[in-house]
N, C-alpha and C positions, 0 to 999 in steps of 0.2 A: 494583520489581519485585513481581509478587504471588506469593506462596507456597500450597501447597496449597490451589488455587481451590476444589476440590471440597468440603473440609472447610468452609472458609469460607463456600461458598454455602450448605451444608447449615445451616449455623448461622444465616446470615440468613434465610433460608426458615422456621426454626422460631421466629424472632421475629415472624413474620406482619406485616412492615411495611408501612404504608401507601404509602409511599415511600422512596427510598433515595437518600443525598447523598452525592456523591464531592469533596471541597474540595481536590484537587489534587494533584500529584505522583503520577500514574497511571504515569509512567515516570521511569526515572533517565537524563539525559541524558549520563552517561559510559557507561552501557551500555544504549544504546538497544534495546528489545526490545518492540516496540508490539503483535506478537502475542500474547505471554505477556501484557501487561498486559491485552487486551483479552479475554483468556479470562474472567475474572471477572466482566467486565462484560455480555459476551452471557449469562452465566448468569443475572447480576441482573436484566436486563430482562425476564426470564420470570417473576420474584416479584413485582415491584411498579415502577411510574413511577421512573426513574433519573433525577437532576438533577446537573449536574456545574459546576464551576468549576476555572479553570486554577490551577497552583501555578508556583512560579519554574523549576523542572525544565522544563516545557513551555514556558514563555516563552523559556529560553535554548538551548533542542533545536535552533531552527530547523527544527525540523519541527511547528510547530504546526497548519499547514493540515491536514497527513495526519492527525494526532490527531484534530482536530475532526471532519474527515470521516468517520473511521472511527467515532467516538463517535456521532456523527449518523445514520451508516447502520444503526448497531444500533438505534436508536431512543432513545437518551439525548438529554435535553434540555439544551443547553450555556446557562448562565445567565451568560456572561461579560458584564457590564454591561447585563444585562435581568432582567425581571421577570414573573411568571407569578402568576394567582390560583389557590388551591387553594379548591374548595368540597365541604363535607359537612355533611348533617343541618340543612340551613339556615343555616349559618353559612361563613364564608370567611376566609383566612390568605393574605397577600400573601407569596409567595416571591420573596426578592431575590437576586441574585449580582453578583459583583465579578470582575472581570478582574485578574489578578495583576499588582502593581506593577512588576515586574521586567521586563516586557515594554519598559519605557522604560529599562532599564539593562542592561550587559554580563556583570557578575559581582558577587560579593560587596563587592569594592572598592567598587564605585560606591555603595554605601549603598541605601536604599530612596527611591524617589521616589514621593511618595503624592499627588501632585495630581490626576492623572486620578480615582483612587480616591475622593479627597474630594470632588471636584465630582459623581461619581456619588451619592455618599451624599446630598448637599445636595440634591439631586433628589427624594429620596425622603423627605427628613426631616418635611415637612407630612403625609405621607399618613397617613390614618387606619386604624384597624384594627389587628389583631395583624401583626406583620411579622418575619419569619425570615430572616436573612442567611446566606448562603454565602460565605465567604471564605476562603483558605489562612492567613490571617495572624492569630495571635492576637497578638502584639506590638503590633498597633494598635486593642486593646480600647477605650481612650478615645475613638479616633474614631468607633466603633460607638455607644458610649454617649451622644456627643453627638448623633448622629443618630436619638435616640429607637429605637433598634432593641431588639426585644423579646427576640429569641433569636437567638444566633450561632452557626453549626458552622465550626469551623477544624481544621488540622493543624499541618504545618511544623515542629513542634518535635521532631518523633521521640520523643516522651517525655521528652526530657531525654537521651535515648540511654543514658546509665547512670544508675540511679537508687539514691541511697543512702538506706537504710531511715531514716525518720522525718526526713529532709530534703529528698527528692525529686529532680528531676532534675540532672544535673551541666553539660551544655552543651547550648545549642538554637542553631539559623543565627538571627541578628539577634537574639539576647538575651544571647550570650556565656554565661560562666559561671555557675551557679547561677540559670538562667532563673526569671522569676515564672509564667509560663503554659506549661506542658508537659503536664498530663495532668486530666481530671476537667472538674468546673465551675466557674465563677468568676461571682461577682455583683458589680454596682455599679450603684447607683441601681434603675432599672426593668430593668436589661440582665442578661441571663445569657449566658454563654459557655461552650460545651464545647468540650474540645480534644480531639481523637483522636490516640493514640500511633500509629495506622496499623496497615497489615497487613503491610506489605514491609520492606525495608531500604534503609537510605541507603549511603552510599559506606563508612560503616563498617559490616562485615557481621554486628556482635556487639551484642546487647541484654542487658545485665545487671539482674536484677530489672525488667525492662521488658517484658513480654510484649506482641505484638500485640493489638489490640481491635477488636471492632465495637460501637460508640457505641449504645444503644438508648434512645431518649426517647419516652415516652407524654406526649400533650398531653392535659390534663382541661378543660372547660370548667367554668369558675365556676359554683356552686351558687347 
């Protein structure tokens, strides 16, 4: 659920973004409230084009069609297993998005089925030019690297929920205790991944040393 939407939107507007990306878990399936969730979205689309991919909560909510329609009606471009080309100043970037793999599962006990996601990444593997991927899952970083993705935006880890100074996050979905990918950016070979701590809360409504965040990334052309 999104909190303090007006203040969040003011911060987004002050960043003067060219695009805004949302990497899933717009809603909590246990406390489904699409109206509150889309308050932020309706404000965001007035600032810059918004691109979205689904998360596990959308997948398990049984209300994804309703969520997708609401986003599209607001003017959001849903990039689940699709791509768009963004052009500016004579150059272009390919923006890719993958559907969350938990559309193939029922709960955390089923694990993560990456077959569809991996197949989609293989289709883009040979694409030339700079590629940005939107995916809910930071724990699949190695897969993104294998597919020659230049820049990845993810979420899902909740910042580790409780952050221990100098050690990092305590626990994250699909990573367990002391997860590897929780916040900030990570690099491997030619790939860089940013993991957002997010703006809302999970089933645990408490964050310790783990403030919500808006991630701002500026791309600069090689001189």
